[in-house]
C-alpha positions as CSV (number, residue, x, y, z in Angstrom):
1,M,-19.8,24.4,-46.1
2,D,-16.6,22.3,-46.1
3,Q,-15.1,21.5,-42.8
4,K,-11.7,19.8,-42.4
5,V,-11.8,16.5,-40.5
6,E,-9.1,16.3,-37.9
7,V,-7.8,12.9,-37.0
8,K,-5.1,12.7,-34.4
9,E,-2.8,9.9,-33.2
10,Y,-4.0,8.0,-30.2
11,N,-3.9,10.1,-27.0
12,P,-3.9,8.2,-23.6
13,Q,-5.7,11.3,-22.2
14,W,-8.8,10.3,-24.0
15,K,-9.6,7.7,-21.4
16,N,-9.2,10.3,-18.6
17,W,-11.5,12.7,-20.5
18,Y,-14.1,10.0,-20.7
19,K,-13.8,9.3,-16.9
20,R,-14.3,13.0,-16.2
21,L,-17.4,13.1,-18.4
22,E,-18.7,9.9,-16.9
23,G,-18.3,11.3,-13.5
24,N,-20.4,14.3,-14.4
25,I,-23.2,12.3,-16.1
26,W,-23.5,8.8,-14.5
27,P,-24.3,9.7,-10.9
28,S,-27.5,11.4,-12.1
29,L,-28.6,8.5,-14.3
30,S,-27.4,5.4,-12.6
31,G,-30.9,4.6,-11.3
32,L,-32.5,4.9,-14.7
33,A,-29.9,3.4,-17.1
34,K,-28.1,0.1,-17.2
35,T,-24.6,1.4,-17.8
36,I,-22.5,4.0,-19.4
37,C,-19.7,3.1,-21.9
38,H,-16.8,4.8,-23.7
39,V,-17.2,3.7,-27.4
40,G,-15.8,4.9,-30.7
41,S,-12.2,5.2,-31.7
42,T,-11.0,7.2,-28.7
43,S,-11.9,4.2,-26.6
44,I,-9.5,1.9,-28.5
45,E,-5.9,1.7,-27.5
46,G,-3.6,3.0,-30.2
47,M,-6.4,4.1,-32.6
48,A,-6.1,7.4,-34.5
49,A,-9.3,9.3,-34.0
50,K,-11.1,12.6,-34.1
51,P,-10.5,14.0,-30.6
52,V,-14.2,13.6,-29.7
53,I,-15.3,11.2,-26.9
54,D,-18.3,9.0,-27.8
55,I,-20.4,7.9,-24.8
56,D,-23.3,5.5,-24.8
57,I,-25.8,5.6,-21.9
58,V,-27.3,2.1,-22.3
59,V,-31.0,1.5,-21.4
60,E,-33.0,-1.7,-21.4
61,N,-36.0,0.2,-23.0
62,F,-37.1,3.8,-23.5
63,D,-39.7,3.7,-20.8
64,D,-37.7,6.2,-18.7
65,F,-36.4,8.3,-21.6
66,E,-38.4,11.4,-20.7
67,K,-36.9,11.3,-17.2
68,I,-33.4,10.8,-18.6
69,K,-33.9,13.6,-21.1
70,V,-34.9,16.0,-18.3
71,I,-31.9,15.0,-16.3
72,L,-29.5,15.5,-19.2
73,E,-31.1,18.9,-20.0
74,D,-30.5,19.9,-16.3
75,L,-26.9,18.9,-16.9
76,G,-26.7,21.2,-19.9
77,Y,-27.5,18.9,-22.8
78,E,-29.9,19.5,-25.7
79,H,-31.8,16.6,-27.2
80,R,-31.2,16.4,-31.0
81,G,-33.3,13.3,-31.9
82,N,-32.0,10.1,-33.3
83,L,-30.1,11.8,-36.3
84,G,-31.2,8.9,-38.5
85,I,-30.0,6.0,-36.3
86,T,-32.7,3.7,-34.9
87,D,-32.9,3.2,-31.1
88,R,-30.2,5.8,-30.4
89,E,-31.0,9.4,-29.2
90,N,-28.3,12.1,-29.5
91,F,-27.5,14.8,-27.0
92,K,-25.2,17.8,-27.5
93,F,-23.8,19.9,-24.7
94,K,-25.2,23.4,-25.1
95,N,-22.0,25.2,-24.1
96,E,-18.6,24.6,-25.5
97,L,-16.6,22.3,-23.2
98,E,-12.9,21.7,-23.2
99,I,-13.7,18.0,-23.9
100,K,-15.6,17.6,-27.1
101,H,-18.0,14.6,-26.9
102,N,-21.0,12.9,-28.4
103,L,-23.6,11.6,-26.0
104,Y,-26.1,8.9,-26.9
105,V,-28.9,7.2,-25.0
106,I,-29.0,3.9,-26.7
107,L,-31.1,0.7,-26.4
108,E,-29.2,-2.2,-25.1
109,D,-30.4,-4.7,-27.7
110,S,-30.2,-2.3,-30.6
111,I,-28.2,-2.7,-33.8
112,A,-26.7,0.7,-33.1
113,F,-25.3,-0.5,-29.7
114,K,-24.1,-3.8,-31.3
115,N,-22.4,-1.7,-34.0
116,H,-20.5,0.3,-31.3
117,I,-19.5,-2.6,-29.1
118,L,-18.7,-5.2,-31.8
119,L,-16.6,-2.8,-33.9
120,K,-14.6,-1.9,-30.7
121,K,-14.2,-5.6,-29.8
122,H,-13.1,-6.5,-33.4
123,L,-10.5,-3.8,-33.6
124,E,-9.1,-4.7,-30.1
125,E,-8.8,-8.4,-31.1
126,H,-7.5,-8.0,-34.6
127,P,-4.2,-6.0,-34.9
128,R,-4.1,-6.2,-38.7
129,D,-7.6,-4.7,-39.0
130,H,-6.8,-2.2,-36.3
131,K,-4.0,-1.0,-38.5
132,R,-6.1,-1.0,-41.7
133,Y,-8.8,1.1,-40.0
134,R,-6.4,3.5,-38.5
135,E,-4.7,4.0,-41.9
136,L,-8.1,4.5,-43.6
137,K,-9.2,7.1,-41.1
138,Q,-5.9,9.1,-41.5
139,K,-6.2,8.9,-45.3
140,L,-9.9,9.9,-45.4
141,A,-9.3,12.8,-43.0
142,K,-6.9,14.3,-45.5
143,K,-9.4,13.9,-48.4
144,S,-12.8,14.4,-46.9
145,K,-14.6,17.7,-47.2
146,S,-16.9,17.0,-44.2
147,S,-17.4,14.8,-41.2
148,D,-20.4,13.2,-42.9
149,E,-18.4,12.3,-46.0
150,Y,-15.6,11.0,-43.7
151,C,-18.0,8.7,-41.8
152,K,-19.8,7.4,-44.9
153,K,-16.5,6.4,-46.5
154,K,-15.5,4.3,-43.5
155,T,-18.8,2.3,-43.6
156,E,-17.7,-0.4,-46.1
157,L,-14.7,-1.4,-44.0
158,I,-16.7,-1.2,-40.8
159,L,-19.3,-3.5,-42.3
160,E,-16.5,-5.9,-43.4
161,F,-15.3,-6.1,-39.7
162,L,-18.9,-6.4,-38.3
163,Q,-19.7,-9.3,-40.6
164,T,-17.1,-11.4,-38.8
165,Q,-18.8,-10.6,-35.5
166,G,-22.0,-12.6,-36.3
167,L,-24.4,-9.9,-37.2
168,S,-27.3,-11.0,-39.4
169,E,-27.8,-9.9,-43.0
170,N,-30.8,-7.7,-41.8
171,E,-28.7,-6.1,-39.1
172,M,-25.9,-5.4,-41.6
173,E,-28.3,-3.9,-44.1
174,L,-29.8,-1.6,-41.4
175,I,-26.3,-0.4,-40.5
176,K,-25.5,0.2,-44.1
177,S,-28.7,2.0,-44.9
178,E,-28.4,4.3,-41.8
179,N,-24.7,5.1,-42.5
180,L,-24.5,5.6,-46.2
């Protein structure tokens, strides 16, 4: 089933939405996880984005994952597995919230976390690439028939940016294979 991809101009409220979600999640997990981060396009000043907040709960290892999973379930989340991304577990809020978001428990040293953090860093430090990425997202949103198609078509440009951030060829290949 086709589903239109909605990309909106940057909204300063996105940072406030993240803070509200963080305030609901972090107090319960701060003893089990290393940190919580706002990642993805909504975390980047001036970036057009799908109005969905991406949140990484960063862990050193998955030793306490079952405890984290139970806490998140008690907070109303459902574990959905890794959805094809190594060292990253996805959770979806069971009931519709006013703030749409993706929640991940992610390994600190993982390629998936490096992907999130290094892409954000690159776009914040390179205005020309920030503009290129924003324009690509807006163009793809108009043409893509699904969110999956939209995400896959961004991958080549993301890989171009990540290559400048010092990822190894093996890391780049893993990101490519998991996202195409």
